C-alpha positions as CSV (number, residue, x, y, z in Angstrom):
1,X,0.0,0.0,0.0
2,X,0.9,3.7,0.1
3,X,3.5,4.9,2.5
4,X,1.7,6.4,5.5
5,X,2.7,9.4,7.6
6,X,1.2,10.4,11.0
7,X,1.1,14.0,12.3
8,X,1.0,15.4,15.8
9,X,0.3,19.2,15.6
10,X,1.1,21.4,18.6
11,X,1.3,25.1,19.1
12,X,-0.4,28.2,17.7
13,X,-2.5,28.7,14.6
14,X,0.7,29.7,12.7
15,X,2.1,26.3,13.4
16,X,-1.2,24.7,12.4
17,X,-0.8,26.3,9.0
18,X,2.7,24.9,8.7
19,X,1.3,21.4,9.5
20,X,-1.4,21.9,6.8
21,X,1.2,22.8,4.2
22,X,3.5,19.9,5.1
23,X,0.6,17.4,4.9
24,X,-0.6,18.9,1.6
25,X,2.9,18.5,0.0
26,X,3.1,14.9,1.4
27,X,-0.3,14.0,0.0
28,X,0.6,15.5,-3.4
29,X,3.7,13.2,-3.4
30,X,1.6,10.1,-2.8
31,X,1.8,9.6,0.9
32,X,-1.3,8.6,2.9
33,X,-2.0,10.6,6.0
34,X,-3.2,9.2,9.3
35,X,-4.1,10.5,12.7
36,X,-3.0,7.3,14.4
37,X,0.4,6.0,15.5
38,X,-0.5,2.5,14.4
39,X,0.0,1.8,10.8
40,X,2.2,5.0,10.2
41,X,5.6,4.4,8.6
42,X,6.8,7.5,10.4
43,X,5.3,10.3,12.6
44,X,6.0,14.1,12.3
45,X,5.7,16.0,15.5
46,X,5.2,19.8,14.9
47,X,6.4,21.3,18.2
48,X,6.0,24.6,20.1
49,X,8.8,26.2,22.1
50,X,7.4,29.5,23.2
51,X,7.0,28.8,27.0
52,X,8.7,26.2,29.3
53,X,5.3,24.5,29.6
54,X,5.1,24.3,25.8
55,X,8.6,22.8,25.6
56,X,7.7,20.2,28.1
57,X,4.5,19.4,26.3
58,X,6.5,19.0,23.0
59,X,9.1,16.7,24.6
60,X,6.2,14.7,26.0
61,X,4.6,14.4,22.6
62,X,7.9,13.3,21.0
63,X,8.3,10.7,23.7
64,X,4.8,9.4,23.2
65,X,5.3,9.2,19.4
66,X,8.6,7.3,19.9
67,X,7.0,4.9,22.4
68,X,3.9,4.3,20.2
69,X,5.6,4.3,16.8
70,X,9.4,4.6,17.1
71,X,10.1,6.5,13.9
72,X,9.8,10.2,14.6
73,X,10.6,13.4,12.7
74,X,10.6,16.6,14.7
75,X,9.8,20.1,13.3
76,X,8.4,23.4,14.5
77,X,9.6,26.1,16.9
78,X,11.3,23.8,19.4
79,X,13.1,22.3,16.4
80,X,15.3,25.3,16.4
81,X,16.9,23.8,19.6
82,X,18.1,20.4,18.2
83,X,20.5,19.7,21.0
84,X,17.8,20.3,23.6
85,X,15.6,17.8,21.8
86,X,18.3,15.2,21.3
87,X,19.4,15.5,24.9
88,X,16.1,13.9,25.9
89,X,15.2,12.0,22.7
90,X,18.5,11.0,20.9
91,X,16.7,8.5,18.6
92,X,14.5,10.9,16.6
93,X,15.2,10.5,12.9
94,X,15.5,14.2,12.1
95,X,15.0,17.7,13.6
96,X,14.0,20.8,11.6
97,X,13.0,24.3,12.6
98,X,9.8,26.2,12.0
99,X,8.4,26.6,8.4
100,X,11.2,24.6,6.9
101,X,9.0,22.6,4.6
102,X,11.7,21.4,2.2
103,X,13.8,20.0,5.1
104,X,10.8,18.2,6.6
105,X,10.1,16.7,3.2
106,X,13.7,15.6,2.8
107,X,13.6,14.0,6.2
108,X,10.4,12.1,5.3
109,X,11.9,11.0,1.9
110,X,14.9,9.6,3.8
111,X,12.8,7.7,6.3
112,X,10.0,6.6,4.0
113,X,10.6,6.9,0.3
114,X,7.5,8.1,-1.7
115,X,5.5,5.8,-3.9
116,X,3.4,8.1,-6.1
117,X,0.2,6.8,-7.8
118,X,-1.4,9.4,-10.2
119,X,-4.6,7.4,-10.2
120,X,-5.3,7.8,-6.5
121,X,-3.3,10.9,-5.4
122,X,-6.1,13.4,-5.5
123,X,-6.0,16.7,-3.5
124,X,-8.8,19.2,-2.7
125,X,-8.2,22.5,-4.5
126,X,-7.5,24.3,-1.2
127,X,-5.0,21.6,0.0
128,X,-5.4,19.6,3.2
129,X,-6.9,21.5,6.2
130,X,-6.8,20.7,9.9
131,X,-9.7,23.1,10.7
132,X,-13.4,22.5,10.3
133,X,-14.7,23.1,6.8
134,X,-16.3,26.5,7.6
135,X,-13.2,28.4,8.5
136,X,-9.5,28.4,7.6
137,X,-6.3,30.2,8.7
138,X,-4.7,32.5,6.2
139,X,-1.0,33.1,7.1
140,X,0.3,36.3,5.5
141,X,3.8,36.5,6.8
142,X,6.4,34.7,8.9
143,X,8.6,36.1,11.8
144,X,8.8,39.5,13.5
145,X,11.2,42.5,13.4
146,X,10.6,43.4,17.0
147,X,12.8,42.5,20.0
148,X,10.4,42.7,22.9
149,X,12.3,41.9,26.1
150,X,10.2,39.0,27.1
151,X,9.7,37.3,23.7
152,X,11.7,34.5,22.1
153,X,9.7,34.4,18.8
154,X,12.2,36.4,16.6
155,X,14.9,34.0,17.7
156,X,12.8,31.0,16.8
157,X,10.9,32.1,13.7
158,X,13.2,34.8,12.3
159,X,12.6,38.3,11.1
160,X,9.5,39.5,9.2
161,X,9.1,37.8,5.8
162,X,5.8,38.8,4.1
163,X,4.1,36.7,1.4
164,X,3.5,38.4,-1.9
165,X,0.0,40.0,-1.8
166,X,-1.2,38.2,-4.9
167,X,-0.2,34.8,-3.4
168,X,-2.2,35.6,-0.3
169,X,-5.3,36.6,-2.3
170,X,-5.0,33.6,-4.6
171,X,-5.0,31.3,-1.5
172,X,-7.9,33.2,0.0
173,X,-9.9,32.7,-3.2
174,X,-9.2,29.0,-3.2
175,X,-10.3,28.6,0.4
176,X,-13.6,30.5,-0.3
177,X,-14.2,28.5,-3.5
178,X,-13.7,25.3,-1.4
179,X,-16.4,26.3,1.0
180,X,-14.6,28.3,3.7
181,X,-17.0,30.9,5.1
182,X,-14.5,32.7,7.5
183,X,-10.9,33.6,6.9
184,X,-8.8,34.0,10.0
185,X,-5.8,36.2,9.0
186,X,-2.7,35.4,11.1
187,X,0.9,36.3,11.3
188,X,3.2,37.4,14.2
189,X,2.7,41.1,13.4
190,X,-0.2,41.5,11.0
191,X,0.0,45.4,11.1
192,X,3.6,45.2,9.7
193,X,2.6,43.1,6.7
194,X,4.6,44.2,3.6
195,X,7.2,46.4,5.5
196,X,10.0,44.0,4.4
197,X,8.7,44.2,0.8
198,X,8.6,48.0,0.9
199,X,4.9,47.6,0.3
200,X,5.4,46.6,-3.3
201,X,2.3,46.5,-5.5
202,X,2.3,43.3,-7.6
203,X,-0.5,43.0,-10.2
204,X,-3.7,41.3,-9.2
205,X,-6.5,40.8,-11.7
206,X,-5.4,43.6,-14.0
207,X,-4.6,46.2,-11.2
208,X,-2.0,46.8,-8.6
209,X,-2.6,46.0,-5.0
210,X,-0.1,47.3,-2.5
211,X,1.5,44.8,0.0
212,X,0.0,46.6,3.0
213,X,-2.6,45.5,5.6
214,X,-5.2,48.1,4.6
215,X,-5.5,47.2,0.8
216,X,-5.1,43.5,1.7
217,X,-8.0,43.7,4.2
218,X,-10.0,45.6,1.6
219,X,-9.5,43.0,-1.0
220,X,-10.1,40.1,1.3
221,X,-13.4,41.7,2.4
222,X,-14.7,41.5,-1.1
223,X,-14.3,37.7,-1.5
224,X,-17.7,36.8,0.0
225,X,-16.5,35.4,3.3
226,X,-16.1,36.9,6.8
227,X,-12.6,38.1,7.5
228,X,-11.2,38.3,11.0
229,X,-7.8,39.9,11.7
230,X,-5.5,38.6,14.4
231,X,-2.4,39.9,16.1
232,X,-2.8,43.5,15.0
233,X,-0.4,45.8,16.8
234,X,-2.1,49.2,17.4
235,X,0.1,51.3,15.1
236,X,-1.5,54.5,13.9
237,X,-2.2,53.2,10.4
238,X,-4.5,50.6,11.9
239,X,-7.0,53.5,12.0
240,X,-7.4,53.0,8.2
241,X,-8.2,49.3,8.7
242,X,-10.9,50.2,11.2
243,X,-12.3,52.8,8.7
244,X,-12.6,49.9,6.2
245,X,-14.7,48.0,8.7
246,X,-16.9,51.1,9.0
247,X,-17.4,51.5,5.3
248,X,-20.1,48.8,4.9
249,X,-20.4,46.3,2.1
250,X,-17.4,44.3,3.3
251,X,-16.8,40.9,4.8
252,X,-14.2,42.5,7.1
253,X,-15.6,41.8,10.6
254,X,-15.7,44.6,13.2
255,X,-13.1,42.6,15.2
256,X,-9.4,43.0,16.1
257,X,-7.3,40.6,18.0
258,X,-4.6,43.0,19.4
259,X,-1.7,42.1,21.8
260,X,-2.0,45.4,23.7
261,X,-0.3,43.8,26.8
262,X,-0.6,47.1,28.7
263,X,-2.1,50.6,28.5
264,X,0.6,52.5,30.4
265,X,3.4,53.9,28.1
266,X,6.1,53.5,30.7
267,X,5.4,49.8,31.1
268,X,5.2,49.3,27.4
269,X,8.6,51.1,27.0
270,X,10.2,48.8,29.7
271,X,8.8,45.8,27.8
272,X,10.2,47.3,24.5
273,X,6.8,46.8,22.9
274,X,6.1,48.3,19.5
275,X,3.8,51.3,19.5
276,X,4.9,52.0,23.1
277,X,4.6,55.8,22.6
278,X,1.0,55.5,21.2
279,X,-1.8,56.7,23.4
280,X,-3.5,53.3,23.5
281,X,-6.7,54.2,25.3
282,X,-7.2,57.2,23.1
283,X,-6.8,55.0,20.0
284,X,-9.4,52.5,21.4
285,X,-11.8,55.3,22.0
286,X,-11.3,56.6,18.4
287,X,-12.0,53.1,17.0
288,X,-15.1,52.7,19.0
289,X,-16.3,56.1,17.7
290,X,-15.8,54.9,14.1
291,X,-17.2,51.4,14.7
292,X,-19.4,51.3,17.8
293,X,-19.9,47.5,17.7
294,X,-16.2,46.7,17.3
295,X,-14.9,43.8,19.3
296,X,-11.3,44.1,20.7
297,X,-9.8,40.9,21.9
298,X,-6.6,41.4,23.8
299,X,-4.1,40.2,26.3
300,X,-3.7,42.8,29.0
301,X,-1.0,42.5,31.7
302,X,-1.9,44.9,34.5
């Protein structure tokens, strides 16, 4: 039969998208995918390494996969610390870091050679998803340019790398055509989308669309699905995104998931948070004036 790969997916929605992409590539190469240890020729464990508790959970998941299956490939954020992983689990087949799709595939090929069959290797147009059919995560960039004093993410996932805007919109269209009714836009710093690309405007359907969160949100809002923005730092230009929500005739939901962390500028400065000098509470009041029913989901540390 077909070579079969299992997957254990840990961590945040960004890591979930990485798992989806890995599985889609494997399925396209002729691998069968299973959610069980039994019957899998190898198991991929996509780890999280953000907190000590997450590291412990990841090591536990690797150990369980080794006990239940024995042939384990490790990837994800904790994969950036290979010596740490091998110190506990020296028998893993390979260790790769976050969003290193090619290296994961190379490791799978080495452990379980592919056996493609063009008659049965059919993929849904939107690829394989690990979410329910009605919603999907749309990752628009990797990494982060900020060096907040408490955060390890730039060390694990690197600096900001934004996807081309036409690639994001093409993926969004495919998801909606496949039946997705709600697009959950994610990245480490959604407000900074396109900064690394100098907000270049590649062509999209006969016109130019700037690689910037405001025109991207505007375009996504016209695809016929709800659009929910996550991890939006409260930079001044987010005012323009909120104005889009207020414009009507858009799928852009009056919702922002914003890691405010704190409202006091001195505390934000000590944390080295972006937008530390912004008058956060004034900005929230201005958004509520523009969109009275706006929902702001946040992590406050008081």
